[in-house]
N, C-alpha and C positions, 0 to 999 in steps of 0.2 A: 502493502499501500503505498504509494508517493508522501510527500509532503502535506501538500495539498489536500487531499481529500481526508486526512487526519483533519486537520484544521477545519473544514468543513464540517465532521462529524463533529468535533467538540462543540462549535459553536451554534448546532443545531441545540444538541444537548443542555448546551446553557442558555437558548433562550426560553426552553420548557421550563427554565429553575424561576424564571424571572417573576417577583411577584409587584405589587404595586406599590411599594416604596420606591423612592427618588433621590440618590445621593446627592452632596454639592459637587458645585463643578469642580473638574480639576485644570492647573493649569502645565501640569506633563499627562501622557500617557506610560509607556516604560521608557522610551526614549528619545520622544519627538515631541514635539508642543502643543498646547490645542490655543484657542484665541482666545481662553479667559484668563484673566488677573487674580490677584486677592485683592481684598478691601482695604482701603485707607488706615492706617494707623496697629496692621497687621503682620504677622513676617512666619516666613516659612525656613524653615532647615532641614538638607536632605542629607544621607550618608549613605556613598555606594561602596558593594564593596564587588569588585568585578576578576576577571581572570586573573591568576600569578599572585595574589593577595596586594594587588592595585585596590587605591580608595581615593571616592572623590566626597566633596564637603560642597554642597552648597549652599548658599543662605541668601534672603534677599526681604525687600521689606518694601510693605504698600505704599507708595507715595501718594496714593492718588485712585480711587478703583478704577480708575481704567489703567497704571500706570507702576508700574514695580520696576526694584534697582538692588542688584547684588552682585557676589561675589561668587566665581568658583575657584578651591583649589584640589588640584590633583596629586595623587603621589604615588608613584610605579614603585611595586614588591616591600608597599608599607608593613605587609606582612609575611614572613615567612623566611629564610636564610639568602636569598639575592640580595643584589646591592639594591638600595634603596635611589629611586631616582626623582630628581624632585622635578616639578612643572612650575613658569611661573601664573602665579595666579591671573584668571582675565574676571575682568567687567562682564556681565551679564544683566541684561533689562529687557521689557515688554510693554509698549503700548496697545490700548484695545480701541480700534475706531469705534467698532457702534457693536452693539448686540445684536444688532440685523432688524431689519422695519417687516411689518406685517404680509407686503408680497413678497420680502425674502430676507426670510427669517433664519439669517447666515452673519455668526460673529464672524471680526475682519481682526486680524493683527498683526505689528511689526514687530521681531524681538532681534535680538544678539544674544547668540550661546555660545557652548559645545558644543561637538558634532560627532556621535558615533556612541560607543562606551570601547572600556576596555583597549587593547591593543590596534581595536580597528580604528581608533581616534586620534589615534598620534602616524607625525608625517617627520620624516630622514628633515632636521635641519644641521645643516654641519658649521655653521657661523655662528648658533647657539642650541647645547646640546640641551639646553632651560627653557627651551620657547619652541616644543615639539606638538604642544594639544592645538588639535584643531574647531577653532573657532570661523564665525561668522554671521551675517545676517541671515533672518528669514520672514517668510508670507504665511500665516497659516490662516486655513477659513474654517471653523465647524459650526458645524448645524445639528440639528435635534434628530433624529427617528422616535416614534411611537409606537413599540413590537407590544402586545400583550397588554397591553396598558401601564406602558412604565416607558422613559424615557430615558434612549441611549445617544451616545453622542458619538458623530463619526467627523473626524478635523481631516483637510490636504492643505497642502504648501508645499512649498517649495524652501529651498536655501542654498546660498554659494559658502565655500571655504576666502577667508580673508587672513587667518592666521593660521601658522606663522606664512606663508605664503600666498595674495590672492590666485586664485584659480578659476576661473569662468567656466573655463572646460569642464569643473568638477560639478557643477552647477547639480541638484537632484530634485527628483519627489521626492514627498514623503507621504501617509497616509493610516489612521489609524480607527480603532473600534474601540470604543469605550463599554461596558456593557456591564451596570449597578445590577448586584443580586443581590435584594432582601433589605437589609438594615446595614451591612457592614463588609460587603464582600464586592469586587469590580471583577470582572474578566477583561483584557486587554487584548487588542493587534493589532500591531505595526507592519507595515512594510514601508523598509529608507532605504535612501543609496540607490535610488533608483532613479540613475543620469538622465536628464535634460532630453537626449536621442535616443533614450529607452536601450542603447546598447551593450554592453557589459554585463550580460544578466545574471554569471557568476559572481560578482561583487553586491548582487542585491542581498539585502538582509531581511531576511523573515521573525518575528519577534512574536512571543506570545508569553501572555502571563498572569497574574493572580493578585491580585490585592486586596490584604482587610486594612481596611478602614473605619477608626471608630470614629462616628461623632465629627469627622472632618478634622481631626485633631490630632490624631498619630495614625502611622499606615504602616505598613509591613508588606515589601513590595517581594515577589520572588519569579525570577525572567528565565527565558529561556530564549537565545540568537541565535538563531540556523543560518549556513549559506552554504549554500552550493560545491561538495565537494570538502568543506571541513566542518570538525568536529565540533557540538553543538558547546554555545559557550553560553554556564547559568552562572546568575547577578542577583545580589540581593539589596535592598534598597532600607529605610527607615525614613521615618519622613515626622515632623512636627509643625505645626499649625497653631501659630499662638495670638495674641496682642496684645498689647501693650495696655 
């Protein structure tokens, strides 16, 4: 059974488990952004552990209901016996242009953030070994889908790497499907690094994850990233969303 068929079967089973409760909106799914932000005066802290003991820490503050600003720190081999590699911290942010209109109920936002997870998110930089993490701007569109009396969120967008090197030819599309399940769980699907010309299909990434979301305050996520010809990459994330 191929990967696409397995994911389709999982999605069908998940849809039958949906009830009428709708959880809050998320700023990210597994590894791609949505068009949603956090409220003014609130903050979010995210800790991610990826392959080979690497870890990423992100934190951002809601400066306004439509805008947040923060920072991202990544340390390769932070856990384990391999040599620790530090990366220059980066600035992250997002501004939401609209929540949508009656005739077009789709939220639209633009932001700047890191790309991908683990080794997929690094690029060789001979001039500065501390500046290897891929960052760049993105544009995201998020709309709602109602199935079985519950709200799900579908996001599509594109992003371009500008750090450590500007590479417009690496501009790529991403898409995600975020499905709340009851009061606390969310089933999440993603695809990313789909290049603008739809070539190099072996580089496309397919992500599947489950998130435990305690009243939009504390979240625990486990996800698996698939790539053709590569071993699956398992990642774990902890989030905390608070307010001042």
